[in-house]
BATI-861708 format. One record per residue (C-alpha): z, x negated, y. Coordinates in nm, 2 decimals, padded with zeros to 4 digits. Layout:
! residues N
+--------+--------+--------+
|      z |      x |      y |
+--------+--------+--------+
|      Z |      X |      Y |
...
+--------+--------+--------+
//
This chain:
! residues 371
+--------+--------+--------+
|      z |      x |      y |
+--------+--------+--------+
|  00.00 |  00.00 |  00.00 |
| -00.10 | -00.14 |  00.34 |
| -00.01 | -00.03 |  00.68 |
| -00.09 | -00.16 |  01.03 |
| -00.01 | -00.01 |  01.36 |
| -00.12 | -00.15 |  01.70 |
| -00.04 | -00.50 |  01.81 |
|  00.32 | -00.50 |  01.69 |
|  00.19 | -00.46 |  01.33 |
|  00.38 | -00.49 |  01.01 |
|  00.18 | -00.56 |  00.70 |
|  00.34 | -00.42 |  00.39 |
|  00.20 | -00.37 |  00.05 |
|  00.34 | -00.26 | -00.28 |
|  00.27 | -00.47 | -00.58 |
|  00.29 | -00.31 | -00.92 |
|  00.41 | -00.63 | -01.09 |
|  00.63 | -00.82 | -00.84 |
|  00.64 | -01.20 | -00.88 |
|  00.94 | -01.31 | -01.08 |
|  01.13 | -01.62 | -01.01 |
|  01.48 | -01.74 | -01.13 |
|  01.79 | -01.91 | -01.00 |
|  02.15 | -02.03 | -01.09 |
|  02.38 | -02.31 | -01.19 |
|  02.63 | -02.57 | -01.08 |
|  02.75 | -02.91 | -01.19 |
|  02.64 | -03.22 | -01.00 |
|  02.51 | -03.55 | -01.14 |
|  02.52 | -03.83 | -00.89 |
|  02.18 | -03.95 | -00.99 |
|  01.89 | -03.74 | -01.12 |
|  01.84 | -03.79 | -01.49 |
|  02.20 | -03.90 | -01.55 |
|  02.43 | -03.68 | -01.76 |
|  02.80 | -03.61 | -01.72 |
|  03.02 | -03.43 | -01.48 |
|  02.99 | -03.46 | -01.10 |
|  03.22 | -03.68 | -00.91 |
|  03.23 | -03.44 | -00.61 |
|  03.17 | -03.08 | -00.51 |
|  02.91 | -03.12 | -00.23 |
|  02.56 | -03.06 | -00.35 |
|  02.27 | -03.26 | -00.22 |
|  01.89 | -03.25 | -00.29 |
|  01.80 | -03.45 | -00.60 |
|  02.12 | -03.37 | -00.79 |
|  02.12 | -03.19 | -01.12 |
|  02.37 | -02.90 | -01.18 |
|  02.50 | -02.84 | -01.53 |
|  02.22 | -03.05 | -01.68 |
|  01.98 | -02.77 | -01.60 |
|  01.91 | -02.71 | -01.23 |
|  01.75 | -02.97 | -01.01 |
|  01.87 | -02.90 | -00.66 |
|  01.61 | -02.89 | -00.38 |
|  01.62 | -02.80 | -00.02 |
|  01.90 | -02.59 |  00.14 |
|  01.76 | -02.24 |  00.19 |
|  02.06 | -02.09 |  00.38 |
|  02.39 | -02.22 |  00.52 |
|  02.65 | -01.95 |  00.54 |
|  03.01 | -01.93 |  00.65 |
|  03.14 | -01.91 |  00.30 |
|  02.85 | -02.02 |  00.07 |
|  02.53 | -02.22 |  00.08 |
|  02.20 | -02.12 | -00.10 |
|  01.98 | -02.39 | -00.25 |
|  01.62 | -02.38 | -00.38 |
|  01.62 | -02.53 | -00.72 |
|  01.41 | -02.59 | -01.04 |
|  01.53 | -02.46 | -01.37 |
|  01.45 | -02.76 | -01.59 |
|  01.45 | -02.55 | -01.91 |
|  01.17 | -02.32 | -01.78 |
|  01.03 | -02.51 | -01.48 |
|  01.08 | -02.19 | -01.27 |
|  01.19 | -02.20 | -00.91 |
|  01.53 | -02.04 | -00.86 |
|  01.80 | -01.99 | -00.60 |
|  02.15 | -02.12 | -00.65 |
|  02.44 | -01.98 | -00.44 |
|  02.74 | -02.21 | -00.42 |
|  03.07 | -02.13 | -00.24 |
|  03.19 | -02.38 |  00.01 |
|  03.46 | -02.61 | -00.12 |
|  03.74 | -02.46 |  00.08 |
|  03.67 | -02.11 | -00.07 |
|  03.64 | -02.21 | -00.43 |
|  04.02 | -02.19 | -00.48 |
|  04.06 | -01.87 | -00.27 |
|  04.15 | -01.59 | -00.51 |
|  04.02 | -01.31 | -00.29 |
|  03.68 | -01.48 | -00.23 |
|  03.65 | -01.58 | -00.60 |
|  03.71 | -01.22 | -00.69 |
|  03.43 | -01.10 | -00.46 |
|  03.20 | -01.37 | -00.58 |
|  03.27 | -01.29 | -00.95 |
|  03.22 | -00.92 | -00.88 |
|  02.89 | -00.98 | -00.71 |
|  02.76 | -01.17 | -01.01 |
|  02.90 | -00.92 | -01.26 |
|  02.74 | -00.62 | -01.08 |
|  02.41 | -00.81 | -01.02 |
|  02.37 | -00.90 | -01.39 |
|  02.39 | -00.54 | -01.48 |
|  02.10 | -00.43 | -01.26 |
|  01.73 | -00.43 | -01.32 |
|  01.50 | -00.28 | -01.05 |
|  01.19 | -00.42 | -00.88 |
|  01.36 | -00.37 | -00.53 |
|  01.69 | -00.53 | -00.62 |
|  01.75 | -00.91 | -00.63 |
|  01.74 | -01.02 | -00.99 |
|  02.04 | -01.22 | -01.12 |
|  02.01 | -01.48 | -01.40 |
|  02.27 | -01.52 | -01.66 |
|  02.40 | -01.87 | -01.71 |
|  02.63 | -01.99 | -01.98 |
|  02.94 | -02.21 | -01.93 |
|  02.96 | -02.34 | -01.57 |
|  03.14 | -02.64 | -01.42 |
|  03.23 | -02.44 | -01.10 |
|  03.16 | -02.10 | -00.94 |
|  02.80 | -02.03 | -00.85 |
|  02.54 | -01.76 | -00.89 |
|  02.17 | -01.79 | -00.99 |
|  01.90 | -01.55 | -00.89 |
|  01.53 | -01.53 | -00.86 |
|  01.39 | -01.73 | -00.57 |
|  01.23 | -01.51 | -00.30 |
|  00.96 | -01.61 | -00.06 |
|  00.98 | -01.40 |  00.25 |
|  01.19 | -01.30 |  00.55 |
|  01.49 | -01.07 |  00.59 |
|  01.45 | -00.75 |  00.78 |
|  01.68 | -00.90 |  01.04 |
|  01.42 | -01.18 |  01.11 |
|  01.14 | -00.92 |  01.12 |
|  01.32 | -00.71 |  01.38 |
|  01.38 | -01.02 |  01.59 |
|  01.00 | -01.06 |  01.61 |
|  00.89 | -00.69 |  01.62 |
|  01.10 | -00.45 |  01.83 |
|  01.06 | -00.17 |  01.77 |
|  00.90 | -00.15 |  01.43 |
|  00.62 |  00.11 |  01.43 |
|  00.76 |  00.44 |  01.31 |
|  00.53 |  00.47 |  01.01 |
|  00.62 |  00.13 |  00.88 |
|  00.99 |  00.18 |  00.94 |
|  00.98 |  00.50 |  00.73 |
|  00.80 |  00.32 |  00.45 |
|  01.06 |  00.05 |  00.44 |
|  01.35 |  00.29 |  00.46 |
|  01.20 |  00.49 |  00.17 |
|  01.17 |  00.18 | -00.04 |
|  01.54 |  00.10 |  00.03 |
|  01.62 |  00.45 | -00.08 |
|  01.45 |  00.38 | -00.42 |
|  01.68 |  00.08 | -00.47 |
|  01.99 |  00.27 | -00.36 |
|  01.91 |  00.56 | -00.59 |
|  01.90 |  00.32 | -00.88 |
|  02.23 |  00.17 | -00.77 |
|  02.40 |  00.50 | -00.72 |
|  02.27 |  00.62 | -01.06 |
|  02.47 |  00.34 | -01.21 |
|  02.79 |  00.40 | -01.02 |
|  02.74 |  00.12 | -00.77 |
|  02.78 |  00.16 | -00.39 |
|  02.66 | -00.14 | -00.19 |
|  02.88 | -00.08 |  00.12 |
|  02.74 | -00.37 |  00.31 |
|  02.38 | -00.26 |  00.37 |
|  02.23 | -00.43 |  00.68 |
|  01.90 | -00.59 |  00.78 |
|  02.03 | -00.94 |  00.67 |
|  02.07 | -00.80 |  00.32 |
|  01.71 | -00.67 |  00.29 |
|  01.44 | -00.92 |  00.21 |
|  01.07 | -00.84 |  00.27 |
|  00.88 | -01.07 |  00.03 |
|  00.55 | -01.22 |  00.10 |
|  00.40 | -01.02 | -00.18 |
|  00.49 | -00.70 |  00.01 |
|  00.79 | -00.59 | -00.21 |
|  01.15 | -00.57 | -00.09 |
|  01.48 | -00.68 | -00.24 |
|  01.83 | -00.55 | -00.17 |
|  02.07 | -00.85 | -00.18 |
|  02.44 | -00.94 | -00.15 |
|  02.67 | -00.73 | -00.36 |
|  02.98 | -00.92 | -00.25 |
|  03.17 | -00.61 | -00.14 |
|  02.99 | -00.36 | -00.36 |
|  03.20 | -00.10 | -00.54 |
|  03.14 | -00.02 | -00.90 |
|  03.25 |  00.31 | -01.04 |
|  03.52 |  00.14 | -01.25 |
|  03.61 | -00.11 | -00.98 |
|  03.94 | -00.14 | -00.80 |
|  03.99 | -00.01 | -00.45 |
|  03.88 | -00.27 | -00.19 |
|  04.02 | -00.20 |  00.15 |
|  03.87 | -00.33 |  00.47 |
|  04.11 | -00.58 |  00.63 |
|  03.89 | -00.76 |  00.88 |
|  03.56 | -00.91 |  00.95 |
|  03.46 | -01.22 |  00.77 |
|  03.13 | -01.41 |  00.73 |
|  03.09 | -01.21 |  00.40 |
|  03.13 | -00.87 |  00.56 |
|  02.93 | -00.95 |  00.87 |
|  02.91 | -00.74 |  01.19 |
|  03.02 | -00.37 |  01.20 |
|  02.69 | -00.24 |  01.35 |
|  02.59 | -00.07 |  01.03 |
|  02.94 |  00.02 |  00.89 |
|  03.02 |  00.38 |  00.81 |
|  03.32 |  00.54 |  00.99 |
|  03.51 |  00.59 |  00.67 |
|  03.50 |  00.22 |  00.59 |
|  03.64 |  00.15 |  00.94 |
|  03.93 |  00.39 |  00.85 |
|  04.00 |  00.19 |  00.54 |
|  03.86 |  00.44 |  00.29 |
|  03.68 |  00.33 | -00.02 |
|  03.35 |  00.50 |  00.06 |
|  03.09 |  00.65 | -00.17 |
|  02.71 |  00.70 | -00.19 |
|  02.71 |  00.86 |  00.15 |
|  02.85 |  00.54 |  00.29 |
|  02.52 |  00.37 |  00.21 |
|  02.33 |  00.66 |  00.36 |
|  02.50 |  00.61 |  00.69 |
|  02.42 |  00.24 |  00.69 |
|  02.05 |  00.31 |  00.61 |
|  02.05 |  00.56 |  00.89 |
|  02.18 |  00.29 |  01.13 |
|  01.92 |  00.04 |  01.01 |
|  01.64 |  00.30 |  01.06 |
|  01.78 |  00.37 |  01.41 |
|  01.75 |  00.00 |  01.50 |
|  01.40 | -00.03 |  01.34 |
|  01.25 |  00.25 |  01.55 |
|  01.45 |  00.20 |  01.88 |
|  01.49 | -00.18 |  01.88 |
|  01.86 | -00.15 |  01.94 |
|  02.17 | -00.10 |  01.72 |
|  02.32 |  00.25 |  01.74 |
|  02.62 |  00.15 |  01.94 |
|  02.47 | -00.13 |  02.15 |
|  02.66 | -00.20 |  02.47 |
|  02.81 | -00.46 |  02.70 |
|  03.13 | -00.48 |  02.50 |
|  03.11 | -00.74 |  02.23 |
|  03.46 | -00.69 |  02.10 |
|  03.42 | -00.63 |  01.72 |
|  03.71 | -00.38 |  01.71 |
|  03.58 | -00.18 |  02.00 |
|  03.23 | -00.16 |  01.83 |
|  03.41 | -00.06 |  01.52 |
|  03.61 |  00.21 |  01.69 |
|  03.33 |  00.38 |  01.88 |
|  03.16 |  00.50 |  01.56 |
|  03.49 |  00.68 |  01.47 |
|  03.54 |  00.82 |  01.82 |
|  03.19 |  00.94 |  01.89 |
|  02.82 |  00.94 |  01.81 |
|  02.54 |  00.70 |  01.90 |
|  02.29 |  00.75 |  02.19 |
|  02.01 |  00.98 |  02.07 |
|  01.72 |  00.76 |  01.94 |
|  01.46 |  00.93 |  02.16 |
|  01.66 |  00.83 |  02.47 |
|  01.63 |  00.47 |  02.36 |
|  01.26 |  00.50 |  02.27 |
|  01.08 |  00.82 |  02.37 |
|  00.80 |  00.73 |  02.12 |
|  01.04 |  00.82 |  01.83 |
|  00.93 |  01.16 |  01.69 |
|  01.19 |  01.45 |  01.70 |
|  01.17 |  01.47 |  01.33 |
|  01.26 |  01.11 |  01.27 |
|  01.54 |  01.14 |  01.53 |
|  01.67 |  01.44 |  01.33 |
|  01.66 |  01.23 |  01.00 |
|  01.85 |  00.94 |  01.16 |
|  02.12 |  01.16 |  01.32 |
|  02.16 |  01.36 |  00.99 |
|  02.22 |  01.03 |  00.80 |
|  02.46 |  00.90 |  01.06 |
|  02.69 |  01.20 |  01.08 |
|  03.05 |  01.08 |  01.12 |
|  03.17 |  01.33 |  00.86 |
|  03.02 |  01.22 |  00.52 |
|  03.01 |  01.59 |  00.41 |
|  02.75 |  01.66 |  00.69 |
|  02.51 |  01.38 |  00.59 |
|  02.23 |  01.39 |  00.33 |
|  02.42 |  01.45 |  00.00 |
|  02.21 |  01.20 | -00.19 |
|  01.96 |  00.92 | -00.11 |
|  01.70 |  01.13 | -00.29 |
|  01.74 |  01.40 | -00.02 |
|  01.71 |  01.13 |  00.25 |
|  01.40 |  00.98 |  00.08 |
|  01.24 |  01.33 |  00.07 |
|  01.28 |  01.35 |  00.45 |
|  01.15 |  01.00 |  00.50 |
|  00.84 |  01.06 |  00.28 |
|  00.76 |  01.39 |  00.46 |
|  00.90 |  01.39 |  00.81 |
|  00.66 |  01.67 |  00.92 |
|  00.86 |  01.90 |  00.69 |
|  01.19 |  01.82 |  00.86 |
|  01.33 |  02.11 |  01.06 |
|  01.47 |  01.99 |  01.39 |
|  01.81 |  02.15 |  01.44 |
|  01.90 |  02.01 |  01.78 |
|  02.15 |  01.75 |  01.65 |
|  02.06 |  01.53 |  01.95 |
|  02.20 |  01.80 |  02.18 |
|  02.53 |  01.81 |  02.00 |
|  02.61 |  01.44 |  02.01 |
|  02.95 |  01.34 |  02.15 |
|  02.97 |  01.01 |  02.34 |
|  03.26 |  00.79 |  02.23 |
|  03.56 |  00.85 |  02.44 |
|  03.69 |  00.55 |  02.64 |
|  04.03 |  00.71 |  02.64 |
|  04.03 |  00.71 |  02.26 |
|  03.92 |  00.35 |  02.25 |
|  04.18 |  00.24 |  02.50 |
|  04.44 |  00.44 |  02.32 |
|  04.35 |  00.28 |  01.99 |
|  04.38 | -00.07 |  02.15 |
|  04.71 |  00.03 |  02.30 |
|  04.84 |  00.15 |  01.96 |
|  04.74 | -00.19 |  01.80 |
|  04.92 | -00.38 |  02.07 |
|  05.23 | -00.16 |  02.04 |
|  05.23 | -00.21 |  01.67 |
|  05.23 | -00.59 |  01.71 |
|  05.53 | -00.56 |  01.95 |
|  05.72 | -00.32 |  01.72 |
|  05.67 | -00.56 |  01.42 |
|  05.80 | -00.85 |  01.63 |
|  06.11 | -00.65 |  01.74 |
|  06.18 | -00.54 |  01.38 |
|  06.15 | -00.90 |  01.25 |
|  06.39 | -01.02 |  01.53 |
|  06.64 | -00.75 |  01.45 |
|  06.63 | -00.83 |  01.08 |
|  06.70 | -01.20 |  01.15 |
|  06.99 | -01.11 |  01.38 |
|  07.13 | -00.88 |  01.11 |
|  07.11 | -01.16 |  00.85 |
|  07.30 | -01.39 |  01.08 |
|  07.57 | -01.13 |  01.16 |
|  07.60 | -01.05 |  00.79 |
|  07.66 | -01.41 |  00.69 |
|  07.92 | -01.46 |  00.96 |
|  07.99 | -01.78 |  01.15 |
|  07.90 | -02.11 |  00.99 |
|  08.20 | -02.29 |  00.82 |
|  08.36 | -02.56 |  01.02 |
|  08.36 | -02.90 |  00.87 |
|  08.70 | -03.08 |  00.82 |
+--------+--------+--------+
//
C-alpha cells in the first residue's frame, strides 16, 4: 500500500512478508575470536557476547540501557542487543521490568510487533530482538509536522492491528508513544518496548515517577496518572494522543509550562484543545475520533481497539457528536491546588518525623551520667 500527499509526503507500503532479522546476547570477550568470560561489563564494537554475538555499532544510547547492532555468529543474521547500563544491572526494580519485557516479548508473534529472540544461558542481563532498519514515528514527526491526515489514519490503523493482538493475549502496553513505534524502510511498522507492559497474570505496577524508561507524560492516560493499573482503554487513550500529534503537529497538552507534574495533572483536570483549533485542516470526523479515544473517563472511550480501528478505516462513517464543543479546559485552580497539596504533604511528613523523633527521645529519658 502506498500513499503520498503534497510536499509533506509520507511514503508507506505494506509488505506481505516483512523482512526478518534477529538480535540478542551478552558476555564479552576482550579480543574477537577468543573464548572465555569477559573481564568487564562495558561492551565495545568487535567484542563477542556469550560466544555467539559479534558486537557492532551502537544503535541507541538510553538513560538505562544501550542497544547495539550485532551479528549472530550461528546464523550470520544481523540482530539488535539491548544491554542495561552497569549501574542498573543490580537494581531489583529495573531488573524486574527488564525481565518482564523479555518474557512478554518472547510470547508474542505478530508482523507489527518487535520480534524477540530466545537465548539460552546468559552471562548477564540482556535482550535480543530482530534488527530493524527505519525511523521511529517520533523522528518522522520531527521532519513532517503535521503528517497528512490520510497517512496518519493509515499508521494509527496499523498500530490498532498490533494492539488488538496484544489485548487478545491479555497484554496492555501502557507506554505507547511515538518513540516506541518504528516505521521500517520496507513500509511495515513495529511496536516496541514492553518494559512497563502489564500481562493479565502480572502483578500491579503503580506509577511512582518519571524515569528514562517511562519517558514523558504527553501520551499517558489519566488513570495511570492517578496510580491505577489501566486496561486496554489505556492504550486507546495513548493512541488517540499520538494521532492528535500526528494531525496537528503538537502534543495534546502542549503549553509553556514544562513541569512534568503540571503536564501530568492537566489531563486529569481537563481536556486538550480541540484538534481543529490547532489545525483547521483536520476533518471534523477525525477530530471526533481523537476526542472519543481521549475521553478522560475510560468508560466513555472506544471500548476496544477494534472499534477504534473501524472508525480509522472509515472516517466518513463517523457521526460527529459535538465532543469538541463540550471540552473543558484544565482548571488552573485545580492545578495549583494539586501542587499545594503536594507541598503540604511534604511539610506534614517532615513534622510527623520530627514528632516521632522527639517522642523517642522523651520515651528513653535523659542519658545516663558517667561516674
